[in-house]
mmCIF file as Biopython writes it, N, C-alpha, C and O atoms, coordinates in Angstrom:
data_model
#
loop_
_atom_site.group_PDB
_atom_site.id
_atom_site.type_symbol
_atom_site.label_atom_id
_atom_site.label_alt_id
_atom_site.label_comp_id
_atom_site.label_asym_id
_atom_site.label_entity_id
_atom_site.label_seq_id
_atom_site.pdbx_PDB_ins_code
_atom_site.Cartn_x
_atom_site.Cartn_y
_atom_site.Cartn_z
_atom_site.occupancy
_atom_site.B_iso_or_equiv
_atom_site.auth_seq_id
_atom_site.auth_asym_id
_atom_site.pdbx_PDB_model_num
ATOM 1   N N  . MET A ? 1  ? 93.131  118.347 101.537 1.0 0.0 1  A 1 
ATOM 2   C CA . MET A ? 1  ? 92.037  117.408 102.085 1.0 0.0 1  A 1 
ATOM 3   C C  . MET A ? 1  ? 92.805  116.490 103.184 1.0 0.0 1  A 1 
ATOM 4   O O  . MET A ? 1  ? 93.955  116.088 103.009 1.0 0.0 1  A 1 
ATOM 5   N N  . ARG A ? 2  ? 92.137  116.248 104.178 1.0 0.0 2  A 1 
ATOM 6   C CA . ARG A ? 2  ? 92.876  115.438 105.347 1.0 0.0 2  A 1 
ATOM 7   C C  . ARG A ? 2  ? 92.992  114.031 104.848 1.0 0.0 2  A 1 
ATOM 8   O O  . ARG A ? 2  ? 93.837  113.308 105.377 1.0 0.0 2  A 1 
ATOM 9   N N  . HIS A ? 3  ? 92.258  113.579 103.916 1.0 0.0 3  A 1 
ATOM 10  C CA . HIS A ? 3  ? 92.402  112.114 103.570 1.0 0.0 3  A 1 
ATOM 11  C C  . HIS A ? 3  ? 93.095  111.799 102.291 1.0 0.0 3  A 1 
ATOM 12  O O  . HIS A ? 3  ? 93.030  110.684 101.772 1.0 0.0 3  A 1 
ATOM 13  N N  . ASP A ? 4  ? 93.801  112.863 101.760 1.0 0.0 4  A 1 
ATOM 14  C CA . ASP A ? 4  ? 94.662  112.497 100.542 1.0 0.0 4  A 1 
ATOM 15  C C  . ASP A ? 4  ? 95.611  111.545 100.747 1.0 0.0 4  A 1 
ATOM 16  O O  . ASP A ? 4  ? 95.850  110.827 99.776  1.0 0.0 4  A 1 
ATOM 17  N N  . TRP A ? 5  ? 96.246  111.337 101.800 1.0 0.0 5  A 1 
ATOM 18  C CA . TRP A ? 5  ? 97.256  110.407 102.027 1.0 0.0 5  A 1 
ATOM 19  C C  . TRP A ? 5  ? 96.793  109.028 101.739 1.0 0.0 5  A 1 
ATOM 20  O O  . TRP A ? 5  ? 97.488  108.221 101.122 1.0 0.0 5  A 1 
ATOM 21  N N  . ILE A ? 6  ? 95.504  108.749 102.236 1.0 0.0 6  A 1 
ATOM 22  C CA . ILE A ? 6  ? 95.081  107.298 102.053 1.0 0.0 6  A 1 
ATOM 23  C C  . ILE A ? 6  ? 94.927  106.856 100.503 1.0 0.0 6  A 1 
ATOM 24  O O  . ILE A ? 6  ? 95.123  105.724 100.063 1.0 0.0 6  A 1 
ATOM 25  N N  . PHE A ? 7  ? 94.522  108.029 99.757  1.0 0.0 7  A 1 
ATOM 26  C CA . PHE A ? 7  ? 94.426  107.702 98.283  1.0 0.0 7  A 1 
ATOM 27  C C  . PHE A ? 7  ? 95.903  107.376 97.739  1.0 0.0 7  A 1 
ATOM 28  O O  . PHE A ? 7  ? 96.127  106.462 96.945  1.0 0.0 7  A 1 
ATOM 29  N N  . ASP A ? 8  ? 96.759  108.129 98.197  1.0 0.0 8  A 1 
ATOM 30  C CA . ASP A ? 8  ? 98.244  107.953 97.766  1.0 0.0 8  A 1 
ATOM 31  C C  . ASP A ? 8  ? 98.734  106.508 98.134  1.0 0.0 8  A 1 
ATOM 32  O O  . ASP A ? 8  ? 99.416  105.865 97.336  1.0 0.0 8  A 1 
ATOM 33  N N  . VAL A ? 9  ? 98.360  106.002 99.391  1.0 0.0 9  A 1 
ATOM 34  C CA . VAL A ? 9  ? 98.928  104.788 99.871  1.0 0.0 9  A 1 
ATOM 35  C C  . VAL A ? 9  ? 98.257  103.638 98.973  1.0 0.0 9  A 1 
ATOM 36  O O  . VAL A ? 9  ? 98.897  102.684 98.531  1.0 0.0 9  A 1 
ATOM 37  N N  . LEU A ? 10 ? 96.959  103.839 98.770  1.0 0.0 10 A 1 
ATOM 38  C CA . LEU A ? 10 ? 96.288  102.710 98.010  1.0 0.0 10 A 1 
ATOM 39  C C  . LEU A ? 10 ? 96.739  102.688 96.507  1.0 0.0 10 A 1 
ATOM 40  O O  . LEU A ? 10 ? 96.902  101.628 95.901  1.0 0.0 10 A 1 
ATOM 41  N N  . THR A ? 11 ? 96.914  103.827 95.987  1.0 0.0 11 A 1 
ATOM 42  C CA . THR A ? 11 ? 97.409  103.908 94.644  1.0 0.0 11 A 1 
ATOM 43  C C  . THR A ? 11 ? 98.833  103.375 94.617  1.0 0.0 11 A 1 
ATOM 44  O O  . THR A ? 11 ? 99.138  102.686 93.644  1.0 0.0 11 A 1 
ATOM 45  N N  . ASP A ? 12 ? 99.673  103.584 95.482  1.0 0.0 12 A 1 
ATOM 46  C CA . ASP A ? 12 ? 100.992 103.035 95.470  1.0 0.0 12 A 1 
ATOM 47  C C  . ASP A ? 12 ? 100.951 101.569 95.692  1.0 0.0 12 A 1 
ATOM 48  O O  . ASP A ? 12 ? 101.763 100.818 95.152  1.0 0.0 12 A 1 
ATOM 49  N N  . LEU A ? 13 ? 99.928  101.123 96.551  1.0 0.0 13 A 1 
ATOM 50  C CA . LEU A ? 13 ? 99.806  99.578  96.693  1.0 0.0 13 A 1 
ATOM 51  C C  . LEU A ? 13 ? 99.319  98.996  95.456  1.0 0.0 13 A 1 
ATOM 52  O O  . LEU A ? 13 ? 99.800  97.916  95.115  1.0 0.0 13 A 1 
ATOM 53  N N  . GLN A ? 14 ? 98.434  99.552  94.733  1.0 0.0 14 A 1 
ATOM 54  C CA . GLN A ? 14 ? 97.938  98.970  93.498  1.0 0.0 14 A 1 
ATOM 55  C C  . GLN A ? 14 ? 99.025  99.029  92.483  1.0 0.0 14 A 1 
ATOM 56  O O  . GLN A ? 14 ? 99.129  98.090  91.694  1.0 0.0 14 A 1 
ATOM 57  N N  . SER A ? 15 ? 99.782  99.961  92.427  1.0 0.0 15 A 1 
ATOM 58  C CA . SER A ? 15 ? 100.920 100.030 91.396  1.0 0.0 15 A 1 
ATOM 59  C C  . SER A ? 15 ? 101.996 99.014  91.707  1.0 0.0 15 A 1 
ATOM 60  O O  . SER A ? 15 ? 102.509 98.402  90.771  1.0 0.0 15 A 1 
ATOM 61  N N  . TYR A ? 16 ? 102.380 98.785  92.974  1.0 0.0 16 A 1 
ATOM 62  C CA . TYR A ? 16 ? 103.290 97.871  93.439  1.0 0.0 16 A 1 
ATOM 63  C C  . TYR A ? 16 ? 102.822 96.329  92.975  1.0 0.0 16 A 1 
ATOM 64  O O  . TYR A ? 16 ? 103.526 95.510  92.384  1.0 0.0 16 A 1 
ATOM 65  N N  . ALA A ? 17 ? 101.479 96.173  93.396  1.0 0.0 17 A 1 
ATOM 66  C CA . ALA A ? 17 ? 100.982 94.834  92.989  1.0 0.0 17 A 1 
ATOM 67  C C  . ALA A ? 17 ? 101.052 94.529  91.575  1.0 0.0 17 A 1 
ATOM 68  O O  . ALA A ? 17 ? 101.483 93.438  91.201  1.0 0.0 17 A 1 
ATOM 69  N N  . LEU A ? 18 ? 100.609 95.529  90.660  1.0 0.0 18 A 1 
ATOM 70  C CA . LEU A ? 18 ? 100.740 95.316  89.212  1.0 0.0 18 A 1 
ATOM 71  C C  . LEU A ? 18 ? 102.122 95.132  88.702  1.0 0.0 18 A 1 
ATOM 72  O O  . LEU A ? 18 ? 102.331 94.385  87.746  1.0 0.0 18 A 1 
ATOM 73  N N  . LYS A ? 19 ? 103.091 95.791  89.309  1.0 0.0 19 A 1 
ATOM 74  C CA . LYS A ? 19 ? 104.426 95.666  88.949  1.0 0.0 19 A 1 
ATOM 75  C C  . LYS A ? 19 ? 105.026 94.355  89.358  1.0 0.0 19 A 1 
ATOM 76  O O  . LYS A ? 19 ? 105.989 93.905  88.737  1.0 0.0 19 A 1 
ATOM 77  N N  . ASN A ? 20 ? 104.474 93.696  90.424  1.0 0.0 20 A 1 
ATOM 78  C CA . ASN A ? 20 ? 105.046 92.475  91.011  1.0 0.0 20 A 1 
ATOM 79  C C  . ASN A ? 20 ? 104.245 91.300  90.755  1.0 0.0 20 A 1 
ATOM 80  O O  . ASN A ? 20 ? 104.405 90.314  91.474  1.0 0.0 20 A 1 
ATOM 81  N N  . GLY A ? 21 ? 103.326 91.288  89.730  1.0 0.0 21 A 1 
ATOM 82  C CA . GLY A ? 21 ? 102.537 90.212  89.316  1.0 0.0 21 A 1 
ATOM 83  C C  . GLY A ? 21 ? 101.551 89.688  90.331  1.0 0.0 21 A 1 
ATOM 84  O O  . GLY A ? 21 ? 101.302 88.492  90.478  1.0 0.0 21 A 1 
ATOM 85  N N  . LEU A ? 22 ? 101.005 90.681  91.024  1.0 0.0 22 A 1 
ATOM 86  C CA . LEU A ? 22 ? 99.934  90.361  92.094  1.0 0.0 22 A 1 
ATOM 87  C C  . LEU A ? 22 ? 98.585  90.878  91.644  1.0 0.0 22 A 1 
ATOM 88  O O  . LEU A ? 22 ? 98.105  91.878  92.177  1.0 0.0 22 A 1 
ATOM 89  N N  . PRO A ? 23 ? 97.938  90.203  90.643  1.0 0.0 23 A 1 
ATOM 90  C CA . PRO A ? 23 ? 96.735  90.884  90.093  1.0 0.0 23 A 1 
ATOM 91  C C  . PRO A ? 23 ? 95.563  90.951  90.938  1.0 0.0 23 A 1 
ATOM 92  O O  . PRO A ? 23 ? 94.706  91.820  90.785  1.0 0.0 23 A 1 
ATOM 93  N N  . ARG A ? 24 ? 95.499  89.954  91.927  1.0 0.0 24 A 1 
ATOM 94  C CA . ARG A ? 24 ? 94.273  90.011  92.902  1.0 0.0 24 A 1 
ATOM 95  C C  . ARG A ? 24 ? 94.451  91.121  93.907  1.0 0.0 24 A 1 
ATOM 96  O O  . ARG A ? 24 ? 93.508  91.789  94.329  1.0 0.0 24 A 1 
ATOM 97  N N  . LEU A ? 25 ? 95.696  91.282  94.267  1.0 0.0 25 A 1 
ATOM 98  C CA . LEU A ? 25 ? 95.973  92.380  95.307  1.0 0.0 25 A 1 
ATOM 99  C C  . LEU A ? 25 ? 95.676  93.720  94.584  1.0 0.0 25 A 1 
ATOM 100 O O  . LEU A ? 25 ? 95.072  94.638  95.140  1.0 0.0 25 A 1 
ATOM 101 N N  . ALA A ? 26 ? 96.159  93.777  93.251  1.0 0.0 26 A 1 
ATOM 102 C CA . ALA A ? 26 ? 95.885  95.144  92.527  1.0 0.0 26 A 1 
ATOM 103 C C  . ALA A ? 26 ? 94.408  95.347  92.421  1.0 0.0 26 A 1 
ATOM 104 O O  . ALA A ? 26 ? 93.958  96.487  92.530  1.0 0.0 26 A 1 
ATOM 105 N N  . ALA A ? 27 ? 93.634  94.339  92.220  1.0 0.0 27 A 1 
ATOM 106 C CA . ALA A ? 27 ? 92.199  94.481  91.966  1.0 0.0 27 A 1 
ATOM 107 C C  . ALA A ? 27 ? 91.530  94.917  93.277  1.0 0.0 27 A 1 
ATOM 108 O O  . ALA A ? 27 ? 90.613  95.738  93.300  1.0 0.0 27 A 1 
ATOM 109 N N  . GLN A ? 28 ? 92.062  94.293  94.422  1.0 0.0 28 A 1 
ATOM 110 C CA . GLN A ? 28 ? 91.558  94.631  95.737  1.0 0.0 28 A 1 
ATOM 111 C C  . GLN A ? 28 ? 91.809  96.130  96.051  1.0 0.0 28 A 1 
ATOM 112 O O  . GLN A ? 28 ? 90.950  96.874  96.523  1.0 0.0 28 A 1 
ATOM 113 N N  . ALA A ? 29 ? 93.063  96.488  95.743  1.0 0.0 29 A 1 
ATOM 114 C CA . ALA A ? 29 ? 93.447  97.783  96.106  1.0 0.0 29 A 1 
ATOM 115 C C  . ALA A ? 29 ? 92.583  98.805  95.334  1.0 0.0 29 A 1 
ATOM 116 O O  . ALA A ? 29 ? 92.155  99.818  95.887  1.0 0.0 29 A 1 
ATOM 117 N N  . GLU A ? 30 ? 92.341  98.512  94.051  1.0 0.0 30 A 1 
ATOM 118 C CA . GLU A ? 30 ? 91.459  99.389  93.222  1.0 0.0 30 A 1 
ATOM 119 C C  . GLU A ? 30 ? 90.095  99.426  93.791  1.0 0.0 30 A 1 
ATOM 120 O O  . GLU A ? 30 ? 89.545  100.519 93.923  1.0 0.0 30 A 1 
ATOM 121 N N  . GLU A ? 31 ? 89.513  98.365  94.131  1.0 0.0 31 A 1 
ATOM 122 C CA . GLU A ? 31 ? 88.268  98.356  94.839  1.0 0.0 31 A 1 
ATOM 123 C C  . GLU A ? 31 ? 88.222  99.190  96.143  1.0 0.0 31 A 1 
ATOM 124 O O  . GLU A ? 31 ? 87.331  100.016 96.345  1.0 0.0 31 A 1 
ATOM 125 N N  . THR A ? 32 ? 89.182  98.946  96.985  1.0 0.0 32 A 1 
ATOM 126 C CA . THR A ? 32 ? 89.319  99.694  98.250  1.0 0.0 32 A 1 
ATOM 127 C C  . THR A ? 32 ? 89.446  101.177 98.101  1.0 0.0 32 A 1 
ATOM 128 O O  . THR A ? 32 ? 88.937  101.949 98.914  1.0 0.0 32 A 1 
ATOM 129 N N  . LEU A ? 33 ? 90.200  101.612 96.946  1.0 0.0 33 A 1 
ATOM 130 C CA . LEU A ? 33 ? 90.341  102.993 96.581  1.0 0.0 33 A 1 
ATOM 131 C C  . LEU A ? 33 ? 88.882  103.574 96.191  1.0 0.0 33 A 1 
ATOM 132 O O  . LEU A ? 33 ? 88.446  104.648 96.605  1.0 0.0 33 A 1 
ATOM 133 N N  . ARG A ? 34 ? 88.271  102.780 95.418  1.0 0.0 34 A 1 
ATOM 134 C CA . ARG A ? 34 ? 86.826  103.216 94.965  1.0 0.0 34 A 1 
ATOM 135 C C  . ARG A ? 34 ? 86.005  103.373 96.177  1.0 0.0 34 A 1 
ATOM 136 O O  . ARG A ? 34 ? 85.397  104.432 96.331  1.0 0.0 34 A 1 
ATOM 137 N N  . ILE A ? 35 ? 85.918  102.394 97.091  1.0 0.0 35 A 1 
ATOM 138 C CA . ILE A ? 35 ? 85.183  102.598 98.404  1.0 0.0 35 A 1 
ATOM 139 C C  . ILE A ? 35 ? 85.563  103.839 99.261  1.0 0.0 35 A 1 
ATOM 140 O O  . ILE A ? 35 ? 84.753  104.606 99.784  1.0 0.0 35 A 1 
ATOM 141 N N  . ALA A ? 36 ? 86.858  103.917 99.321  1.0 0.0 36 A 1 
ATOM 142 C CA . ALA A ? 36 ? 87.493  105.057 100.102 1.0 0.0 36 A 1 
ATOM 143 C C  . ALA A ? 36 ? 86.967  106.374 99.579  1.0 0.0 36 A 1 
ATOM 144 O O  . ALA A ? 36 ? 86.523  107.224 100.350 1.0 0.0 36 A 1 
ATOM 145 N N  . ARG A ? 37 ? 87.015  106.545 98.253  1.0 0.0 37 A 1 
ATOM 146 C CA . ARG A ? 37 ? 86.596  107.797 97.624  1.0 0.0 37 A 1 
ATOM 147 C C  . ARG A ? 37 ? 85.106  107.978 97.821  1.0 0.0 37 A 1 
ATOM 148 O O  . ARG A ? 37 ? 84.721  109.098 98.153  1.0 0.0 37 A 1 
ATOM 149 N N  . ALA A ? 38 ? 84.283  107.071 97.666  1.0 0.0 38 A 1 
ATOM 150 C CA . ALA A ? 38 ? 82.829  107.125 97.898  1.0 0.0 38 A 1 
ATOM 151 C C  . ALA A ? 38 ? 82.473  107.476 99.256  1.0 0.0 38 A 1 
ATOM 152 O O  . ALA A ? 38 ? 81.633  108.347 99.479  1.0 0.0 38 A 1 
ATOM 153 N N  . GLU A ? 39 ? 83.095  106.816 100.215 1.0 0.0 39 A 1 
ATOM 154 C CA . GLU A ? 39 ? 82.799  107.069 101.650 1.0 0.0 39 A 1 
ATOM 155 C C  . GLU A ? 39 ? 83.226  108.538 102.222 1.0 0.0 39 A 1 
ATOM 156 O O  . GLU A ? 39 ? 82.534  109.237 102.962 1.0 0.0 39 A 1 
ATOM 157 N N  . ILE A ? 40 ? 84.364  108.809 101.775 1.0 0.0 40 A 1 
ATOM 158 C CA . ILE A ? 40 ? 84.971  110.145 101.986 1.0 0.0 40 A 1 
ATOM 159 C C  . ILE A ? 40 ? 84.100  111.246 101.435 1.0 0.0 40 A 1 
ATOM 160 O O  . ILE A ? 40 ? 83.805  112.227 102.119 1.0 0.0 40 A 1 
ATOM 161 N N  . ALA A ? 41 ? 83.676  111.070 100.150 1.0 0.0 41 A 1 
ATOM 162 C CA . ALA A ? 41 ? 82.857  112.048 99.508  1.0 0.0 41 A 1 
ATOM 163 C C  . ALA A ? 41 ? 81.483  112.115 100.279 1.0 0.0 41 A 1 
ATOM 164 O O  . ALA A ? 41 ? 80.980  113.211 100.530 1.0 0.0 41 A 1 
ATOM 165 N N  . MET A ? 42 ? 80.851  110.873 100.671 1.0 0.0 42 A 1 
ATOM 166 C CA . MET A ? 42 ? 79.644  111.079 101.423 1.0 0.0 42 A 1 
ATOM 167 C C  . MET A ? 42 ? 79.853  111.830 102.836 1.0 0.0 42 A 1 
ATOM 168 O O  . MET A ? 42 ? 79.039  112.686 103.181 1.0 0.0 42 A 1 
ATOM 169 N N  . GLN A ? 43 ? 80.863  111.523 103.578 1.0 0.0 43 A 1 
ATOM 170 C CA . GLN A ? 43 ? 81.265  112.084 104.704 1.0 0.0 43 A 1 
ATOM 171 C C  . GLN A ? 43 ? 81.368  113.618 104.562 1.0 0.0 43 A 1 
ATOM 172 O O  . GLN A ? 43 ? 80.889  114.356 105.423 1.0 0.0 43 A 1 
ATOM 173 N N  . ALA A ? 44 ? 82.015  114.099 103.437 1.0 0.0 44 A 1 
ATOM 174 C CA . ALA A ? 44 ? 82.254  115.463 103.119 1.0 0.0 44 A 1 
ATOM 175 C C  . ALA A ? 44 ? 80.932  116.165 102.872 1.0 0.0 44 A 1 
ATOM 176 O O  . ALA A ? 44 ? 80.700  117.290 103.315 1.0 0.0 44 A 1 
ATOM 177 N N  . SER A ? 45 ? 80.075  115.459 102.149 1.0 0.0 45 A 1 
ATOM 178 C CA . SER A ? 45 ? 78.736  116.061 101.889 1.0 0.0 45 A 1 
ATOM 179 C C  . SER A ? 45 ? 77.989  116.193 103.195 1.0 0.0 45 A 1 
ATOM 180 O O  . SER A ? 45 ? 77.431  117.258 103.458 1.0 0.0 45 A 1 
ATOM 181 N N  . ALA A ? 46 ? 77.948  115.172 104.027 1.0 0.0 46 A 1 
ATOM 182 C CA . ALA A ? 46 ? 77.122  115.313 105.266 1.0 0.0 46 A 1 
ATOM 183 C C  . ALA A ? 46 ? 77.845  116.395 106.171 1.0 0.0 46 A 1 
ATOM 184 O O  . ALA A ? 46 ? 77.102  117.057 106.895 1.0 0.0 46 A 1 
ATOM 185 N N  . GLU A ? 47 ? 78.993  116.612 106.210 1.0 0.0 47 A 1 
ATOM 186 C CA . GLU A ? 47 ? 79.565  117.676 106.953 1.0 0.0 47 A 1 
ATOM 187 C C  . GLU A ? 47 ? 79.252  119.035 106.389 1.0 0.0 47 A 1 
ATOM 188 O O  . GLU A ? 47 ? 79.060  119.983 107.150 1.0 0.0 47 A 1 
ATOM 189 N N  . ALA A ? 48 ? 79.198  119.156 105.158 1.0 0.0 48 A 1 
ATOM 190 C CA . ALA A ? 48 ? 78.801  120.433 104.479 1.0 0.0 48 A 1 
ATOM 191 C C  . ALA A ? 48 ? 77.337  120.795 104.771 1.0 0.0 48 A 1 
ATOM 192 O O  . ALA A ? 48 ? 77.018  121.957 105.021 1.0 0.0 48 A 1 
ATOM 193 N N  . VAL A ? 49 ? 76.452  119.788 104.736 1.0 0.0 49 A 1 
ATOM 194 C CA . VAL A ? 49 ? 75.096  119.954 105.054 1.0 0.0 49 A 1 
ATOM 195 C C  . VAL A ? 49 ? 74.911  120.417 106.550 1.0 0.0 49 A 1 
ATOM 196 O O  . VAL A ? 49 ? 74.089  121.261 106.905 1.0 0.0 49 A 1 
ATOM 197 N N  . GLY A ? 50 ? 75.777  119.759 107.365 1.0 0.0 50 A 1 
ATOM 198 C CA . GLY A ? 50 ? 75.654  120.187 108.764 1.0 0.0 50 A 1 
ATOM 199 C C  . GLY A ? 50 ? 76.236  121.553 109.160 1.0 0.0 50 A 1 
ATOM 200 O O  . GLY A ? 50 ? 75.799  122.205 110.108 1.0 0.0 50 A 1 
ATOM 201 N N  . ASP A ? 51 ? 77.243  121.942 108.377 1.0 0.0 51 A 1 
ATOM 202 C CA . ASP A ? 51 ? 77.777  123.401 108.457 1.0 0.0 51 A 1 
ATOM 203 C C  . ASP A ? 51 ? 76.794  124.385 108.025 1.0 0.0 51 A 1 
ATOM 204 O O  . ASP A ? 51 ? 76.586  125.403 108.686 1.0 0.0 51 A 1 
ATOM 205 N N  . SER A ? 52 ? 76.200  124.131 106.976 1.0 0.0 52 A 1 
ATOM 206 C CA . SER A ? 52 ? 75.151  125.077 106.430 1.0 0.0 52 A 1 
ATOM 207 C C  . SER A ? 52 ? 74.062  125.269 107.355 1.0 0.0 52 A 1 
ATOM 208 O O  . SER A ? 52 ? 73.663  126.406 107.604 1.0 0.0 52 A 1 
ATOM 209 N N  . ALA A ? 53 ? 73.484  124.112 107.951 1.0 0.0 53 A 1 
ATOM 210 C CA . ALA A ? 53 ? 72.463  124.225 108.948 1.0 0.0 53 A 1 
ATOM 211 C C  . ALA A ? 53 ? 72.842  125.029 110.144 1.0 0.0 53 A 1 
ATOM 212 O O  . ALA A ? 53 ? 71.984  125.727 110.685 1.0 0.0 53 A 1 
ATOM 213 N N  . LYS A ? 54 ? 74.068  124.985 110.601 1.0 0.0 54 A 1 
ATOM 214 C CA . LYS A ? 54 ? 74.489  125.649 111.727 1.0 0.0 54 A 1 
ATOM 215 C C  . LYS A ? 54 ? 74.343  127.198 111.608 1.0 0.0 54 A 1 
ATOM 216 O O  . LYS A ? 54 ? 74.126  127.930 112.574 1.0 0.0 54 A 1 
ATOM 217 N N  . GLY A ? 55 ? 74.490  127.629 110.280 1.0 0.0 55 A 1 
ATOM 218 C CA . GLY A ? 55 ? 74.412  129.111 110.060 1.0 0.0 55 A 1 
ATOM 219 C C  . GLY A ? 55 ? 72.998  129.651 109.964 1.0 0.0 55 A 1 
ATOM 220 O O  . GLY A ? 55 ? 72.804  130.846 109.742 1.0 0.0 55 A 1 
ATOM 221 N N  . GLN A ? 56 ? 72.061  128.831 110.119 1.0 0.0 56 A 1 
ATOM 222 C CA . GLN A ? 56 ? 70.525  129.207 110.105 1.0 0.0 56 A 1 
ATOM 223 C C  . GLN A ? 56 ? 70.228  130.089 111.231 1.0 0.0 56 A 1 
ATOM 224 O O  . GLN A ? 56 ? 69.365  130.946 111.046 1.0 0.0 56 A 1 
ATOM 225 N N  . GLY A ? 57 ? 70.836  130.013 112.435 1.0 0.0 57 A 1 
ATOM 226 C CA . GLY A ? 57 ? 70.418  130.845 113.507 1.0 0.0 57 A 1 
ATOM 227 C C  . GLY A ? 57 ? 69.163  130.493 114.216 1.0 0.0 57 A 1 
ATOM 228 O O  . GLY A ? 57 ? 68.697  131.261 115.058 1.0 0.0 57 A 1 
ATOM 229 N N  . GLY A ? 58 ? 68.562  129.302 113.896 1.0 0.0 58 A 1 
ATOM 230 C CA . GLY A ? 58 ? 67.281  128.960 114.501 1.0 0.0 58 A 1 
ATOM 231 C C  . GLY A ? 58 ? 66.022  129.611 114.010 1.0 0.0 58 A 1 
ATOM 232 O O  . GLY A ? 58 ? 64.959  129.591 114.631 1.0 0.0 58 A 1 
ATOM 233 N N  . ILE A ? 59 ? 66.248  130.269 112.690 1.0 0.0 59 A 1 
ATOM 234 C CA . ILE A ? 59 ? 64.999  130.917 112.194 1.0 0.0 59 A 1 
ATOM 235 C C  . ILE A ? 59 ? 64.312  129.844 111.341 1.0 0.0 59 A 1 
ATOM 236 O O  . ILE A ? 59 ? 64.952  129.143 110.557 1.0 0.0 59 A 1 
ATOM 237 N N  . PRO A ? 60 ? 62.966  129.738 111.521 1.0 0.0 60 A 1 
ATOM 238 C CA . PRO A ? 60 ? 62.253  128.734 110.712 1.0 0.0 60 A 1 
ATOM 239 C C  . PRO A ? 60 ? 62.021  129.156 109.290 1.0 0.0 60 A 1 
ATOM 240 O O  . PRO A ? 60 ? 62.336  130.305 108.977 1.0 0.0 60 A 1 
ATOM 241 N N  . PRO A ? 61 ? 61.519  128.373 108.424 1.0 0.0 61 A 1 
ATOM 242 C CA . PRO A ? 61 ? 61.333  128.706 107.052 1.0 0.0 61 A 1 
ATOM 243 C C  . PRO A ? 61 ? 60.412  129.868 106.862 1.0 0.0 61 A 1 
ATOM 244 O O  . PRO A ? 61 ? 60.532  130.593 105.875 1.0 0.0 61 A 1 
ATOM 245 N N  . GLY A ? 62 ? 59.466  130.080 107.801 1.0 0.0 62 A 1 
ATOM 246 C CA . GLY A ? 62 ? 58.569  131.318 107.749 1.0 0.0 62 A 1 
ATOM 247 C C  . GLY A ? 62 ? 59.305  132.673 107.916 1.0 0.0 62 A 1 
ATOM 248 O O  . GLY A ? 62 ? 58.782  133.733 107.572 1.0 0.0 62 A 1 
ATOM 249 N N  . GLY A ? 63 ? 60.557  132.588 108.465 1.0 0.0 63 A 1 
ATOM 250 C CA . GLY A ? 63 ? 61.313  133.802 108.601 1.0 0.0 63 A 1 
ATOM 251 C C  . GLY A ? 63 ? 61.283  134.432 109.839 1.0 0.0 63 A 1 
ATOM 252 O O  . GLY A ? 63 ? 62.103  135.307 110.117 1.0 0.0 63 A 1 
ATOM 253 N N  . ARG A ? 64 ? 60.304  134.023 110.711 1.0 0.0 64 A 1 
ATOM 254 C CA . ARG A ? 64 ? 60.212  134.720 112.117 1.0 0.0 64 A 1 
ATOM 255 C C  . ARG A ? 64 ? 60.851  133.708 113.183 1.0 0.0 64 A 1 
ATOM 256 O O  . ARG A ? 64 ? 60.562  132.513 113.252 1.0 0.0 64 A 1 
ATOM 257 N N  . PRO A ? 65 ? 61.743  134.364 113.984 1.0 0.0 65 A 1 
ATOM 258 C CA . PRO A ? 65 ? 62.302  133.518 115.118 1.0 0.0 65 A 1 
ATOM 259 C C  . PRO A ? 65 ? 61.295  133.195 116.062 1.0 0.0 65 A 1 
ATOM 260 O O  . PRO A ? 65 ? 60.294  133.906 116.152 1.0 0.0 65 A 1 
ATOM 261 N N  . ASN A ? 66 ? 61.457  132.198 116.773 1.0 0.0 66 A 1 
ATOM 262 C CA . ASN A ? 66 ? 60.535  131.752 117.882 1.0 0.0 66 A 1 
ATOM 263 C C  . ASN A ? 66 ? 60.747  132.606 119.114 1.0 0.0 66 A 1 
ATOM 264 O O  . ASN A ? 66 ? 60.086  132.398 120.131 1.0 0.0 66 A 1 
#
C-alpha cells in the first residue's frame, strides 16, 4: 500500500512520545493515526468503486447499450 509509510511514522512518533514522557503528544499521534487510517480507507473504497464503474462499458442496467 502506498500509504504504509505514514502509519509507520505516526506509530514511531507515538512510541517515542510514550518513552520520553510526552503523553499529550502520544495521544495526539494516536488520534492522528486513527484519522489517517479512516481517511485512507475511505479513499481506497472510493477508488475501488470508481474502478468497478469504469469496467461497465456504458451498458445501462437494462442490458442494452445506447
